[in-house]
N, C-alpha and C positions, 0 to 999 in steps of 0.2 A: 602135116603138122602143127603140133596145139604151140598156140600163141604163149608167152610168158605174161603172167596175172602181173607182175611187178611192173613190167615195160609196158602194161594195157593201163595202169591205174596211174601212171609218170605221164605229164604231158605233151602231146605231141611237139617233138621236134621241126616235124616237116612243115612247112608252110603252105596255107592255102593258097590256092588258086586265086588268082583276083578274080573280083565280083561274087563270089562263094563264100566269103570269110563270115559273112553275117550268120550266114545258114549254118554253114558248120559250126560255128561256136552254139547256136541254139542246138543243133541238134545234139552238141556233148551235153549240154546241161540236163536234157531231155533224158539222153541215155543213161546219164548217173542216177537222177531219181530214180528211173524205171529200176534200177540195179539195185537198190536200195529197197526197191518197194517187192523184189522179187525176193530178198533173204527175207525179209518181213513174213513174207505170204509161206516161206518154207518149199517153193517148187526150183529144184535144180536141177530140169529140165529147158526149164526157160532162163535160168542162168546162163548156162553155157552159150545159146545163140546170143544173146543179150553182150555175152562177154567178147562175143567174135565180132558182133557187128560195131562194138565200141569202138572211136577214134579217142574220144577223150572224155575220160573216165577220171572223174575226181576220186583222191587217194583214200581222203577224210571226210568226216563231216562236220560238224558247228563244233565240237567238244572233241574234234580229231580223231575220233573214233573209227577204226577202218570198217569193210565187211564182215570180218571175220568176228568183230566185238558183238555187234548183233546178232551174227547167227550163234553164236556161243550165247548170249541172252537168252535167243528164244529155242534154245537148243536142236536147231539144226544141223546135223549130222552132217548128213549128206553135204550140206554145203558148204561145213567146215572142211569135208574129206575134200570138196572139189579146189577150195576156196586154196587150200595147203597144199596140195597136189600142185596145182599151177604156180606155185611163188616159192620163195625159199622159206629158210627155216627161221628166218629174223621177222616174219610175220607172226609168227606164236609168241613172243614177246615185245611189241608192239606196244606202245604207252597213250592213254588219250592225255588230256591236257591236267590229270589229276592223277596221272602217275599210275592208272588200273591199267592191266594188261585184260586180254579175252578170260583170262582165268579168274581174275576178280570178276569180271561180271560175270562170269556164271556163276561163282560160288554166292556172289548176292541174291543169284534169281533162282537159286537149290535147283541148279540143272546139272546133276552127276553125272548124266551120260556126256555132256559137252567136258565137263572136265575131266572124265577119263580118258576123253577122244585126246583132249590136249595135251593130257599128261605122257600118253602115250606116243605122241606126235615129238616130246623132247620140249614140251612148256617149262619152263622154270621157275615151281612153284613155292620160292622163296623169296620170289621179287617183291619187295614193298610198295606203297604209290606214294604219294606225297603224307600220306598223315601216318609214315610207318604203319600201314598196318598190309599183310601179307592175305595171300587169299583163304588161308587157315583160320586167320585173325578172326574176316568177314564171318565166315561159314560160321564158326561158333559162336560167336557174338551176334549171328541174328538166328541161330537155333536150327540151321541147317545141318544137322547129324548123319544123313547120306552122303555131302559133300564132305563133311570133316570123316569118315570113314574108309571113300575114295582116296583123300588126300594124307591122311596116314598110312596108308596100305601102302600108298608108293615112298619107295626107296630114297628119294632124293629129298622128300620132304623130311625141314628140320623142324622138331615139335617143339623144340626150345629157342626157337626166333624170337628176338624180344622185337615187339610191337610199339607203339605209341608209350611213349612216358617210361620204357623200357618193361610195360608188360607181356609176359609171354601168353600162349592160347590158353595154359593151364590157369592163369591169375584172371582171364578172361570167362572162362566158363564159370569160376565159381563167382564171379561180378554177376553174372546173367542167371546163374543158378542154372547151370547145365549139366547136370548130374551125368547123362549119356554121354555128354562130348568127353567130360571131363574123366570118364572112367576108360573112354577109348585113348584118349591122351596117355596115360597113366599106364596103360597095357602097352602101347606102343615104344617106351622110355622116355617117357617126358619127365621134369627132375621136378619132384613135388618142394624143393626145398630153394629152389631160384627166387631172387626178388628182382623186385621194378627198381627202377631209380631212388625211391624215398625207401629204400628196405621193407617195403611191404611184401610177405609172401602169400601163396594163394588160399594160404589160412585166416589171414585179416580179411582177404576180400570175402573170404564166405562167413567170417561173423558178421561183417559191417553190413554183406547184402542180406544175411537173415537167412543162408541157403544150407541148410538141415543137412539136407542128405549130402553133397557136397563137403560139407563138415564131418560126417561121418566117414565119407569114400578117405578124405584124406588124412584122418586119423587113424583108418583102418589100414591104408597103405604104408603110413610110419608107423605101425608096429609092424609090419611084416619086413620093415627093411632096416631097424635096430632102432627106432623113436619112437618111446614110449610117449603116448597120450600126454601127460603130464607135461615134460619136457617139448611135448611139440606144439600145445595148448600155448606156451609159456612164450615159444619165440617171439623174440622184439624189433621192432625195426630201428630204423635210423635215430630216431627221435627215442627210443624205449618204450615206443604205443604196443601194447601186446592185444592179442586178439579177445579178451576180456572190455580193455577202454573202446577198440571197435565196435564190440557189440553192444555196448553203455549208448555209444555216439548215435548207434541207431536205434535204441531204445527197443529192443526186441526181448521181450522176456523171454520166452522160449529158448531163444538163442545162449542170451544170458544162463539160464539154467544148463544149457547143455556144456558150455566152457565150465560153470563151476562141477558140474557133476564129472569133469572130466578133467579134474584137478589145478583149473586156472588160480591164480597166485593174487588173493586182495591186497598184499603188501607190496606189490609191484607198481614202481613209479618211472612217467615216462619222465622227458628230458626239463620238465616244469617241475617236474616233484610232486605230481597229482597223481592219486591211484584214482581206480576206478571207481572207488567209491566219491571221489571230490566230484567226476566228470556226473556222475547221477546226481548228486546233490546240488550243482550248479544246475543240472536241467529241473529240479521237482522232483525226480522221477522216488515217490515215495514208494513204489511195489517193488519197484527196483531192489532201492537201499533196504528194505527189509529183507528181500529175497537174499542179498549178500550177505549180509549182517549175521542172518539165522542161520544160515551156510557155513559163517567160518568158524574155526574149532581149534584157531592159533591162541596161541597167549598175550599177544602182542593188543594195547587195547587200539582197535583200529575205530573205534567211534569218536576217540579224540585225536586222531591220527592228522598232522599237519602236511601242509605243503610246502613250497620254497617258498612263501610267502607269510608261513608260519599259522596258515590260515587253517581252521577243522573245517569240518562239514558244518558245523552251525554257521561259523563265518559265510560260507559259500550260500547257504539257503536262507540266510539276513541279509541277504547282501540282492536277493532277488525276491523275496518277501513270501518266501516258499513256507507259509506259517504253519500248514499241517506237519510237513517235512520237519520244521523246527522242533513242533511236540513232540512228534513222536523219536528224535534224538535227545530232546532231553529225558523222555520217560526211560529211553536207556544207558542214560548217564553221560550225555554230555556236559562239560563243563560250559556254562552258560559265560563264567568272568575271564576264560585264557585268552590272550592280547597274541595279536598276530606282530611282523617284524614292524610297525610302525604302530604299535602299542593300543592297538582298536580291540574292544573288545566286541562279541557280536552286536551287545546295544549299542555300542557308537557308528559300528559299520551299517547299522541297520539306520540309526539318525539320519547318517547321513546318506543315504540313498533313500530316504522317506519309506522307508518298509515301516508302515504304522502298525499294522497289524501283530509283525513280530518285537516292534518296540513294547507293547500293550503285554505281549504275550513273556516276554522275557522280566518285564517288571511285576508281572504278578507272580512270576516264578524266583522273584526274591533276587533278580539280579542288580550287582552293586551299582551303583550310578555314580559313584567318585570316582571311577577310574578313569586315567586321562591319556589322552593318546600323545607323540611325540613334541605335539605343538601345544600340550598343555592344556588343550580344551575336552572337558567334560561333557556330559550328556546332555547337558542345559545349552552350553553353548552351540551345541550341532542342532540342535532343538527348535533354537529362535529363530536360524538364517531359514528354515523350509517355509515357504507359504502355509499361511492359515499358524507358526509357529506352536505355542503351545496346547491351541487349539486339538490337535491332532493326537495330544496324551489324553486318557479318560479325566475326568473330573477329581475320581477320589485316588489317583498316583501325586496328583499335585498337592494335595493336603497332607501329604508324606512332610514328614518333620526333616528328614535328611534330603530330600527334595528341594526343600525349603531353603536348606541353607547352602543351596549350590547356586544360589541366586547373586552371592556377593565374590564368588569364586574366579579366581585369576587365571588364566591362561600362561604362557612363558612371556609374552608380551605384556602383561599385567592388563588385560582385556578381562572386563565380566560380560556374561552375556546379554546385557544392555547394552554395552559395545557394538557386540555382535549384530544385535535388530536392529540398530539403529545404523549400521554401517550397511546392511542389505537392504533397510527400507520395509520392515513388515510390523506395522501397526499395532495387528492385534499383539504379537510377542511384546513390544514396548509398552501395548498398556498393560497384559497382565503381569510383565514382572514390575511393571509401576503401582501397581495393586498389592506386591508383596512389599511396597515400601522401600524399595529399591532407590539407592542414595543416587540422584544425579549428579553429583558431584564426586562421583570416585573418577579417578585416574589410572590410565596406565603407566607404563615407564617409560611413555616419552610423552608423559605430561598431560593427553590428549582424555578428557572427556566428551561421555556418550553426545553430548551437543555439536564437539568440535567431527565427529566422524559423521553425523546427520547432514552438517551444513557441506563438510568434502566432498561427500557423494550425491549430494542436491536432493534429500529426502523432506522434500518441503512440509511431509503431513507429519511425518516424526519431527519436526521440528517446532513446529505448533503445538504437537501433544506434550515436549518436553521444557515448551516454553508458556504452557497452558496457567499453572499453578507458581509460577515463578514473583517471587518477591521481593528480590533487589535485583541489579544490575551484574550482578560478579560473575555470574555464569555466562554471560553473554560477553564479558571483557577480559575474562583469564586466557593468559598465552599456553601455549603448550612449552617444549623444550626449547624449541628454536624461535618462540614469545609470537606464536602466531595465534591470532584468537579465532572463535568460529567466522568472524568476516570475512577474515584474511584468506584462509580456507574456501569459504563460497566462492570468493571471488576470483582466485587462482582458480578452480575449475570453472569459471564461468557460469554461475547459478546465478542469475539474475534476482527470479524470486524467492532465493533464501535471502539473498542479499538485501532484497526489499523488507523481507518479513525480520531481519535482525535490525537493521537502522528504526522499523519503525518500532522495535521494541526497545531501542535506547541503546543498539552497540553504538560505540566511540571509535574515530577514527585515531585508531594508536597504530603504533610501529610496531612492527618485529624486531629481533638482534641485529637484523640488519640495515635498520633505517627504512625497509619498503612498507608504504601502506597496504592498505586492500585496492585502492587506484594504480601503483605499481605491478601489484599481481595482476589484475584484471587485463591491463594494459600490455603485460608479457605476453599475454595469452591471446589477445588480442579481440576481449571480448568486448564488444565495441554496447552492447545490449546492458552487459554490468557496468561497465565507465557510466554508462548514462545515468545509470540509477544511481551511481557516487554522485555524480557531478550535479545532479539535479536537488540530492540533500545536500549539501555540502561541497557549495564550493570554492572558494578560496582557500579553505582548510585542506584541501586537497592536491589542486593542482601544485601550487608552489613547493609540495614537501619533498625532500631530498632524500638521498640515503647516506649513506657512509662514505661512498665516492663523487658525492655530489650531485649523482643523476635525479632529474625527475621520472614522471610517468611516460612524458616525451621521448626521454632517451630511449627507453626499454622498449615502445611500439616502435619507434624508426629504427634500431639496431634488429629488432626480430622479423622487421620488414611489413609490419600490419598498418598499410594504407590508411586505411578505413578508422583506425585508432588513431593515427598524427591527425587526419582529417577534423574527426571529434574533436580531439585537445586543443587544437589551432580554432576550432571554429567557437569551444569555450575562452578562450583569450591567455591559455596556457603560458604561463612565462616560458620565454626562449631563455634561458639561460646556458654559462658553460660549467661542466664538471671541476671536478681536481686538474684534472689532465687537460686544460683549458681545450673541451669539447662540445661542442652544442650537440641537439639532435641531428642535424644535418650532416654534420660529421663523423657520426655515427652511419646514418644509412650511405654513405659515399663511399667510407671505406668497406662496408660489409656488402654495397654495392647492390642495394637494394632500389632499384628502378621504379616501382612502383611508389613508393614514400616521397622519390626526389619529386618527381613527377606531380605526387601530390601537394609537395610543398610550392615547388612553382606555379600551379593553378591557383593556392590559394591568395587571399587577400592582403597577407601578413609576410607575403614574399620578400619584400623590402627590407622587412625588421628580421627575418629571419638571415639576409645576405651579413648584416652589420653586427652579429655576435660572433665573436670570432677575436683571440687576443693574437696581438702583430708578432711579441715574441716567441710564441709557440711553434716549436721547431717543425710539428708533426700534423698540429691540425692549425692548417693556414686559411687564408682567406677561401669561403667555400667554391667560387666561381671555378678558381685551381685546383682545387681538388676535385672539382668535377670535369675537366678537361684530362686530367691523369688518371682517373677510375671510372668517370661513367662520361666517355663523350656522348653519346647516346641523348644523356639528358640535357648534355650542356648544347647541343643541336637543339633539343625543343627550346632551352631557354632565348636562342637565337632568334628561331622562329618568333617568338612573340614579339621581338624589337623590328622585324618589319610589319610596318601598319598601310596598309593600301587605302586608298582612297575609296569611297561608295560611289565614285563615279565608275563611265565604262572605260572598259580598256583602250579601246581606240578613239575616246576623246582626246583631244589637247591639253584638257587641263587636268587628264589624269595623273597623279602622282603618288610616290610611295617613301613614304618614311623610314628612315633609319637609324636607330637610335643605339649608340656606341656606349651606354653607362655602363654594360658589364665587361669593356673590353678596353677600360682606361679607370684611373686611379681618381677620384674627386679629390681637386685641393684639400677638403678638410681631413679627408682620409690620410694624405698625403703629410698633413701636415701632424697630424696627431701619431703618424709613425715615423716622424725625424723627433717628436719629444720623446718617442719612448724609444732611440737609439737606433730604430731597425730604418734601412734604409732599401726602397722599391723602385727597380730599373723601370725605364718606359717600356710601355708595352711590355707589361709584364706577361699580359695574359697569351697574348700570340708568343711570347718568346717560349712559354711554356707549350703551346700546342708543335712549336715546330722541335722544341726538345721532344715533345712522345710522340713527332710523328704523327700528328693527329689531321691529315691529309682531307677529310673532309668537315672539316672544320675552320680549315684554312680557305678553302674552298669556297665559303658560305657565302651568301652574296652581302652582308653584314659586314663581314670580313676585307672583305672585297673592296668595301664603300671606306670601311674606316681608314684602308692602307692608301685608297684614291684622296681622302682629302686629305692623308696627311704629306701624300706625294707634292698635290695640287700647293698644300699651307705652306709648305719650306723646302720639302725634298727634293721637287723639280729646281727648284732655284740653286738650292745650295749646289747640287751634282752639276749643274751646268756652270757653276763659277768654278767648280774641280776642275772639273774640264775643260774649262777655257786657261784657267792658270797653267795646267798642264801643257796644253796646246802652245803656250809661250816659251816653251824649251824645246817642243816637237818640231815648230816650223821653224825657228833660226836655224835649227840642228839640219833639216832637209835642206833648207834653202844654202848652204855649206858645201854640203855633201853634192849638189845635185850642179852648182854654178861655179867651183874651184877644182882644178885639175888635179886627179891622185900624183901624191908623190913629193907634192910641195908644203914645206912647212910654212905658218902664216901666222899673223899676231892678233888674229880677232880673241875678241871678248865678250862674251855674252850670256853663259849659262850658269856661270858660277853663282849668281846670286839665287838660285833654285836649289842650291846645301841650308843656305842659311833656314827657309823654313823648315827641311827636314829635321835641322837639329834642333828646332824650339819643337818640332813632334817628338822628339828622343827624348826631350826633359822631361815631358809630360808623361807618356807611356811606359819608357823605361822597358824592361824587359818584356811585357807584350806585345811592346814593338814589333821584338828579332822574331818572334813565334810566328809571325805575316810572311809568307815566301815572298808575297806581292814588293816588300817593304824589302828587301835583300837586290831583289829586282833592280828597282828604282837607285840601289844604291850603286850596283853595276852601272845603271846607266849615267847615271851623273859621273862617276870618277870615271870612266874611259868619255865623257864628254868633255871632261875639265880637261882631261889631258891631250883630247882631239883638237881644241882650240888654245892650248896651250902658249905661252908666247916663246922668242927663239933663245933667250936666256937660258931657259928652262934646260937648253941641252940634248932634248928629246933628237934622235933619227926621226927623216920623216917617213919612214915605213912603219915605226913603232906607231907616230900618230893617225894615221892613216887607217892600220889595223885596229887600231881602239876605236875611229870614227864607224870603220863598219861595225863594229860590236854596238856600238850607242844605237846608228841608227837601226839594225836590225830589233834590238830589243825596245825601243824607243815603239816602233808603230804598235811590236807584237802587245807591250803592256798597253797599249790604247783602248786595244781589243776589249780587256779585261775593264778599261773603262766605259763600255760601251754594254758589259751584260747586266748595268743595273737597270738596264728599260728592258720593256716583254717583250716584243717582238723578233729582237736580234740577240736577246740575252741568252737565250734557250739555246740557243744555235752555238753559242761560243762556248755554254756549259756544255755541250754534247761533244763539242772539239777538244776539251779538258780531259774527258770522260776517256774518248777514243786515244788520245795519247800516251793517257795511262797504263790502258790496256797493251798498246803497241810498246811500252816501257816495258811492262810484266813481262811480254813475250818474247824478247828480244835476244835472252838466255837461250830461248830453247831454237834460235836459227843461226845463235852468233857461231857455233860449230859449225853450221852447215859452209857458211862462210868462208870460215878457214878452211875443212877439208875441200873445198872446191878449187877455193884459192890457191892453194899450196900445189896442189893435183894441176891447175892447170898452169902451175909455174913451170914445174918439172916438165912437161911434156910440149909447151910454146913459150920458151924463155927464151928464143931465139927472136922472137916477135917482139916490139916495144913498147907495147899493150902490157904484157907479162914478162918486163926484164928484173923485176924485182918480187920480190914476195908481197909486198908491200902494196905494188902497184897493180899486181895480178887481183889479189883482194879486194881492192878498188873497182876492177874491172868487171869482177864473178859482181858485185853488189850494184854495178850498171847493169850488168848482165841480166840480173834477178828485173829490173825495172823493165825489161824487154828489150834492149838492146843490146842482142846477143853478139851481131856483126858477125854472123854466121860466113859471109863470102869472103870479107877480107881476113878474119881470123882463121876460117879453116877451109872453103872450097879452092880458094884461089893457090894457096900454098898446097894442097893437095895435087893440083892439078901440075904447077909449076916441082911437083915432086919436092917441096921443100919442108913437108912435116915429116918430122921424124919418126912420129911413132902415131900412123893415122888408124890405124886399127883401135890402140886404146883412145887415141884421141878422140874420136867419132862415138865410140862406148861411154867415155865419159860424158860427153857431151850430150847424149840420151839422156843418162842418168840425173845429167842437173837440168834437163827440160822437166824430167819427172818429178822432181824432187822439188827446187824451186818455184818455177813458174806458174807450176800448176796447182803441187801440192798447197805450199807457203802460199802462194798469194789466197788461195780460196780459202786459207783457213783463216788467214789477216781479215778478208774479207767478210767471213762467219760470226769472227768476233764482231768488229765492227758494227755490222747489221744486228747482233743479240745485244750489243750494248745499247745502240740507238733504239732499240724498243724497250730494254729498261730504264736508259734517260727518259724517254716522252712517259713511260709510265708514271716515272717520281719526277718528270718535271716539274711540274706544279709545287711539289714543294720546294725544293731548288728553289725557283724563281721567288717565293713568297718568301722563304729563308733569308732571303739576300737582300728584298726589301724592309722585313724586321729589322736585319741586322744594323741597314742604314739608318732606318727612322731610328733605333735603339741609340746608337752613339750618336745622330744630331743632336737628338735630344737631351743629350748629357750636357752635349755643350753649349746649346743654346739657353738665352738667360729666363727666368719664370714669368718676367712680364710680358714676355715674345710670345711666349706658349700661348699665355691667357686671351693675348691679341687673335690668334690664328689660330689654336684649336677649337672644335666643336664638339658639343656632346649629342647632336645630330644633324643629319642633311635631309632634306626634302631633293629628291628625284624627280623630274618630269621624263618616262620614257620616250614620249612621244614628240619632245622638242631638243633641239640642238642643246648640248652641254657648253660648248667655247666659240669662240670665231674660227674662223675658217684656216687663216694660219696658224692658229695654236691644233686646230683638227686635222690638217695637212699633217701636224709635227707626231700628233700622236697617233695618226694612220702609218707613220715611218717606223716609229718606236714603242710603239704600244701595239696590245690586241685589244681588239672590241669584243668582247664574249657578250653572248644573249643572255639576258637574267635568266634565270631556270625560276615556273614556278613554284614555290614552296609546299608540299602537299601534306596534307592534314598529319595532325600527328599520328593520331589512332589510324593505323592500319583496318585494312577489309577484314582483319580477322579477328583480330581483337575487338572490333563493335561485333562483329558475329555471336562472340562468344561472350561478354558483354549482354548479347539479346537472348541466348540460350539462358544464362545465367538466372536475368531476372524472369524466364518464364518457368524455371525451377522454383524461383521462390514464388512465384504466384501459386503454383500449383501445391507447394508445402502451405504455401497460408489456407488456403483452400482445405485442404485435409485436417488441418489443425484444429479448422473452425468445424466441420461438421464432426471430430470423434469430439469435443466439447459439447456439442448440439446433443450427439447422443448419448454422452453422459449424462447430461439434465434432463434429456428425456427418459434414460429410464431410471433417475432418480426421481420422477415426477409419476412414475408409474408404479414406484414402489417394489423393482424387480430387483433381486440383490446378485449381483455379479461377482463373480472371482475376482474381476480386476480392482475391486476398492479395495482388496488388501494388498494391492502393490502401490508402494512408494515409489517410482520411476523419476529419476532424474530427468529434465528434458534438454538434451543436448541444444549446444550453441552454434554447432551445425545447420540444423533444422531452421533458423528462427535467423530471422534478419531486422533490418532497424523499425522499429516501430512507427514510426513518422514516415518511412515509405507504405506500411500496411493502411493508415490511416488514410493516405492522399488516393487510395481504391477503392473506389465503391463496390462492396460485395451487398447483394441481395441476403447474405447468410447473417450481416450485421445485426439487420431487422428481426429477422427470425430468432436469433441467442437473447438479444434485447426484450424480444416477448418472454421469451420460456424464462429468463433470468428474473424476470416482476412476477409471473405467476409464480415461480417457485419460494418467490422472497413471501408473497402474500395468498397463498394460498384461499 
């Protein structure tokens, strides 16, 4: 019995016996390779034994093609019949990786026999591959008409099936000029009026491809089915494109003639309102234009037909310099002065497109030169902008009087052609215009002269030419509508060479209407080369100038973040002043968060001067150090890093020391006096308080801040706190002695703690309302009140139990408040803070579980009221609270009453006990533990800020009370620490071990990170390369000049961008071999 081929091609399901697995795999691969080889060779007698022998045969090859694909491709019908007979019908339509069926493979290889066999076995001819191509499409495309015939004769073939982009087989036949296939398709019912997705019909493709036979067949077919040739040849696509448009695009003159002979309309316009004539004119196809015009018999003026932009055929020809076509159109009556939608005549359009053949042709034909476009520009405005400018126009035309009159004509902005030539930097045009005696003093509507434009765009050669015959400096110092002179405009755009030229010619340092000088404009853009030119020319008259707001150039550079410009101004001793808003340049930089500017100021030699310039009364622009803490903490960290000065000795040496300077953390006495004189009061430790206020943990943890607080602590904080703690113990210890040694319940007449209230009354008089805002003070008043009641004499008449209850409250609060005193110390203070936070969390969560106590407590009261512990609701709730802590008392409360049969509701009681155990000891306690652990982690994260904030608050309050003479005596501006020596004696060292944490000092890393250093290196490398290229370029220009070679680049007057250059002093510091070469060439050029 025959074995199924489908089963054979599937991998074998049975496992090979042990020991022969490797051999089986090898045999299977070999058999698979043999089977495809047999298919290629076409031997059916060899394939069948191979199929019977094979155990593991691959189903597909590398492209997922089956043996049937290869058999169909090779035309092996017998093999195909054998494969199909041993398989299911699905094998006929199986697809490879590209979606091709065996029918596709046969159609591509022109295997008509294979196609006929596959169709007879039921293969689907309408399946499309991944490219949306059916077998019929591929056959037509490849010109395999025998296959086309077989496919079209099959009853299930869809001749109108859409292929790629909606193209049918009929459209593909026209595109490939396959007239035989086209005829077969039409005979089998293919639709000639079915378009693709762009709306193109078969006749469009025939016209574009130049398929004259196909065109004739389609037109004849249309005649036979009710479509006249004239209507058929004028079918339009989705974009209103006709076959004539398509024929013109292809440039096939015979096809165009065929379209015209069959009635194609020249007036038809596509969606852009262009006729076929416009297409031909754009291409410069003179013969096609002649053919279409000569064949036109209508009454419309097609020569001057306009498109959607109101452009005529002459406009299209002028745009691309098709002068032969333009000459023909003019001879046929084209209007040479017609204008498009932007007011441009063919002459203006040709000039703007540099179509000089058309320009000279139109001028010779008498085209009007005074026509202006919608911007008011005439022919001369556009000419001078082009390379070589007026040199492109014939000399005889430039001598015409009506062209000479255009040299002073203005556009809508009041600009003459000289303004345009100066703005574009075309020296030849400038020279030609000046030869016409054009006034260089002409102004535009915004009062700008040609020199303003040349200076603004950095046209150095143009500026030299304009200033060549200057008799006075009026042109140099004239301001525009905003009061800006050419020097202002050149400095604003960073053209240092132009600025240097203007200054040499006598330009003055004037201010514009806003009070800005040229230095203001240059600093606003950060043009350091331009600034250096200005500063080297006239220093004091520029650096101290202020605008209407009181801002100097230093303010502008800092606000825009130009660090190099700020460094340059500081190096030239620019005045550091306040503007009208009491802001210095440093305030501008800090408020704008210009980190590089602030770091530049910190590293400069004038940093101390920068700090002193501020107004004590200004609410917004405060002491710069305070501003840095708020806006730029990273810059403040850099400043603190500079306050650490390590010695030059080895770190392991005993004499190695580190100096910590505190000049930026405290106010000098002279500043305090100055502020007091102005009615401003600064609190002690103002900088540290600002750090606490803005949560600057990284700054508070800085070694300088730590040493500063340690200095304050050792100077007076430690002593003051010990005295405060000792005074508190004067009340705590006697109270503890009384509670321990006197039996409860007895009244007594002792007095001893009343004097504590005297100190509090004095504090109350001084602090007033602020005193009551502190919760600790309220606790202390409760302590003293209950203590007085506890030790009050008998004649007061209080019962003994009231006294002892007050005593219990007093002694409890006494020792709890004692913890708050200890939180000032580093080592134990953090744990007290953590205890407070956890208590707050517990109190916030009380609302969540208080209802659990009520629910279980009242429930136990109902079920177990016979027992003493649950005899009342209050006792039941208290017992429930005790059970929450683990005191369930299961044996006494549940088990023994149950065994004695005294439990009234045993089932419900045990169920309620289970519920209580799940909700309270398990869920609730774990929840509280989780909250506690989470809060501990959060507290540890911010413990540093809390601990240092308490220290800062302590020292601030103490300094407010201490006299000035004492602070002068104990305060220090810097300390020297010897890390390798003990800082105190053994007793004090032990005390610090108990109450203070000794943290290892961390080395302060370099301010510049490795990434910043690498970026800086790359920046300098790029600058070196730029300098080298600039010098080589200059050398090549000098060589060309020496060899008297005329180059097109000489006509260019390009400005040199400031980004491509850098500080001149950095260039001079680097020795280059090109310097000597350039010097030698210049010498030879000057002295030939």
